[in-house]
C-alpha positions in Angstrom: 54.5 1.0 -13.0 56.9 -1.1 -11.2 55.4 -3.6 -8.1 57.2 -5.4 -5.6 57.8 -9.3 -5.6 54.5 -9.5 -3.4 52.0 -7.7 -5.7 52.3 -11.5 -7.6 50.6 -14.5 -7.2 52.8 -17.4 -7.4 52.4 -17.8 -11.2 53.3 -14.6 -12.0 50.6 -12.7 -12.5 49.4 -9.6 -10.7 46.7 -10.3 -7.7 44.0 -7.9 -9.4 44.4 -9.7 -12.4 44.3 -13.3 -12.1 40.8 -15.0 -12.9 41.7 -18.0 -10.8 43.2 -18.7 -7.8 46.7 -20.0 -8.8 47.1 -23.6 -9.1 43.2 -24.3 -9.1 40.2 -24.0 -11.5 38.6 -21.6 -8.5 37.4 -18.3 -9.3 39.6 -15.6 -7.6 37.1 -13.4 -6.1 36.7 -9.7 -6.2 37.2 -9.1 -2.9 40.8 -10.3 -2.7 41.2 -8.7 -5.6 39.9 -5.5 -4.7 42.0 -5.8 -1.2 45.3 -6.2 -3.3 44.9 -3.4 -5.8 44.2 -1.1 -2.9 47.5 -2.8 -1.0 49.9 -1.8 -3.8 48.3 1.6 -4.8 46.8 3.4 -2.1 48.4 4.8 0.7 46.8 5.6 4.5 44.7 8.5 4.0 44.4 8.2 0.4 41.0 8.0 -1.5 39.1 6.1 -4.0 35.9 5.4 -5.6 34.0 2.7 -6.6 34.2 3.1 -10.1 37.9 3.3 -9.9 38.3 0.2 -8.1 35.6 -1.3 -10.6 37.9 -0.4 -13.6 40.9 -1.8 -11.7 39.7 -5.3 -11.0 37.9 -5.9 -14.1 39.1 -8.7 -16.7 40.2 -8.2 -19.5 40.5 -4.7 -19.6 36.2 -4.6 -18.9 34.7 -2.8 -15.8 34.0 -5.2 -13.3 29.8 -5.0 -13.3 29.0 -7.4 -10.5 26.3 -6.0 -9.0 27.6 -7.2 -5.7 31.0 -5.6 -6.0 29.9 -3.1 -3.6 29.1 -6.0 -0.4 32.8 -7.4 -1.4 34.0 -3.8 -1.1 32.3 -3.4 2.4 33.3 -7.0 3.7 37.0 -6.2 3.5 36.2 -4.3 6.8 36.2 -8.0 8.5 39.6 -8.3 7.1 41.0 -5.4 8.9 40.2 -2.7 6.6 38.9 0.7 7.7 37.3 2.7 4.4 34.6 5.0 6.2 32.1 6.1 3.5 30.4 10.0 3.0 27.8 7.7 5.5 30.6 8.1 8.3 33.0 11.5 6.5 30.7 13.9 5.5 33.3 15.7 3.6 33.6 12.4 1.2 31.9 12.6 -2.1 28.8 9.6 -2.4 30.7 6.4 -4.2 34.6 7.6 -2.5 36.2 6.2 0.2 39.1 6.7 2.3 41.7 4.5 3.6 41.9 4.8 7.2 43.6 1.0 8.1 45.4 -1.3 5.8 44.1 -4.5 6.6 44.7 -8.2 5.0 45.6 -8.6 1.5 46.8 -11.4 -1.0 50.9 -11.3 -0.7 51.1 -9.4 3.0 52.6 -12.5 4.5 49.8 -12.6 6.8 46.6 -15.4 7.6 43.5 -14.1 6.3 41.0 -13.8 9.3 37.9 -16.2 9.5 34.6 -14.9 8.2 32.4 -15.8 11.1 29.2 -13.5 9.0 29.3 -16.0 6.2 25.8 -17.5 5.4 25.7 -21.2 5.1 23.8 -22.4 2.0 21.7 -24.4 4.6 21.0 -21.3 6.8 20.5 -19.2 3.2 18.0 -22.4 2.0 15.9 -21.7 5.4 15.9 -18.1 5.5 14.6 -18.0 2.1 11.8 -20.9 2.8 10.7 -19.2 5.8 10.8 -15.3 4.1 8.9 -17.2 1.2 11.8 -16.1 -0.8 9.7 -12.3 -0.9 11.8 -9.2 0.2 11.0 -8.3 3.9 11.9 -4.3 3.0 9.6 -3.6 -0.4 7.6 -6.9 -0.6 8.1 -8.2 -4.0 8.6 -11.5 -5.0 11.5 -13.7 -6.3 11.2 -13.2 -10.2 8.1 -10.7 -10.2 8.4 -7.2 -12.1 8.8 -4.0 -9.5 5.5 -2.2 -9.5 5.2 0.2 -12.5 8.4 -1.8 -14.2 7.1 -4.7 -16.4 10.4 -5.7 -17.9 11.8 -5.7 -14.7 12.7 -8.9 -12.6 13.6 -9.1 -9.0 16.5 -11.3 -7.9 16.7 -12.5 -3.9 19.2 -12.8 -1.7 19.8 -13.1 2.1 20.9 -9.7 4.3 21.6 -9.0 7.7 19.8 -7.4 10.1 22.6 -6.2 12.0 25.4 -5.6 9.4 27.9 -8.1 8.8 30.1 -5.3 8.4 29.7 -4.5 12.4 30.1 -8.1 13.7 26.4 -9.2 12.7 26.4 -12.9 12.6 25.4 -15.4 9.8 22.8 -17.2 12.2 19.0 -17.5 11.3 17.4 -14.6 13.4 19.9 -12.1 12.3 19.2 -12.7 8.5 16.2 -11.9 6.1 15.3 -12.1 2.3 15.8 -8.9 0.8 15.8 -8.4 -3.0 18.9 -6.6 -5.2 17.5 -3.0 -5.0 16.8 -3.0 -1.2 19.8 -5.1 0.0 21.8 -2.9 2.1 25.2 -2.5 0.3 23.2 -1.9 -2.9 21.7 1.4 -1.2 24.7 2.4 0.2 26.2 2.5 -3.5 23.1 4.7 -4.8 24.0 7.5 -2.5 22.8 9.5 0.4 19.9 7.9 2.5 16.7 9.5 2.9 16.2 11.9 6.0 13.4 10.7 8.8 11.5 13.7 7.5 11.5 12.1 4.3 10.0 9.1 5.2 7.5 10.6 8.0 6.2 13.1 4.8 5.7 10.1 3.0 3.5 8.3 5.4 1.5 11.3 6.1 0.2 10.6 2.3 -1.2 7.1 3.1 -4.5 6.1 4.2 -4.8 5.5 7.8 -5.2 1.7 7.7 -2.4 1.5 5.6 -0.6 3.5 8.1 -1.7 1.0 10.9 0.0 -1.7 8.9 3.1 0.2 8.0 3.6 0.8 12.0 2.6 -2.9 12.7 5.6 -3.5 10.9 8.2 -0.9 12.1 7.3 -2.5 15.8 7.6 -6.1 14.4 10.9 -4.6 12.3 10.1 -6.3 9.3 7.5 -6.2 6.9 5.0 -9.4 7.7 3.0 -11.1 5.2 -0.7 -12.2 6.0 -2.7 -15.5 4.7 -3.1 -13.8 1.5 0.9 -13.3 0.7 1.6 -17.2 1.7 -1.2 -18.3 -0.6 0.3 -16.2 -3.4 3.5 -17.4 -2.7 2.6 -20.9 -2.8 0.8 -20.1 -6.1 3.9 -18.6 -7.6 5.9 -21.8 -6.8 3.5 -24.2 -8.6 5.0 -25.8 -11.6 3.8 -23.8 -15.0 0.9 -26.8 -16.1 -0.2 -26.3 -12.9 -0.3 -22.7 -12.2 -2.5 -22.6 -15.2 -5.0 -24.7 -13.4 -5.0 -23.0 -10.7 -5.6 -19.7 -11.9 -8.5 -20.5 -13.8 -9.8 -21.9 -10.7 -9.1 -18.9 -8.8 -10.2 -16.7 -11.5 -13.8 -18.7 -11.0 -13.8 -18.1 -7.3 -13.1 -14.5 -7.8 -16.1 -14.3 -10.5 -16.8 -10.8 -11.6 -14.8 -8.9 -9.2 -11.2 -9.2 -11.1 
């Protein structure tokens, strides 16, 4: 396929095939690669799939398996792209998107819009500390195994309460810790969300005290952590040797109840 001159960076490489930004050692991100590939391969009204894009912006012919690739795609909306998914257009398939507006992309000759919802390293650190590096949706802690999956290891990220896709700011009050599975962009990639009836039915199977606790989380808009959660988080953050010492003493405190 022949491409116009604008499809090539200053070093003569196609934008979506770059490994580093021209003239630097800085990695050329998948968000910019995706924008360029879409701009030079798709027209208004065209559709594409997540898998199609992952293959297109991979390195050395390998599929892009970055767990945050879906997030990068959604962030194109801040650059003026309108790319609805099945969540907004029901005749699309799961994992399929439609191009309604073409926004900024490398080679377009326009300045890239500033990202007002980006989370600074300082704010990210504050959110992780405030939330105890524990997912505020499912409750799993950083590095812990998911329930029933002993070989798994949860990784934390910082997510927006009001999505950055809809202008949610990267400010402390609009952020919370989420694990990689609960992070909203990843949930969208997995397919159609559950219906309210699914959630209500599951809640009816809970014990009464569990329903009350659930209701308090729903009321506050996040999963609250009690004193027990906080002590456990402090225990997890101890150095290995100190953790062994604390473990022995805690087991003694519990006596035969463990």
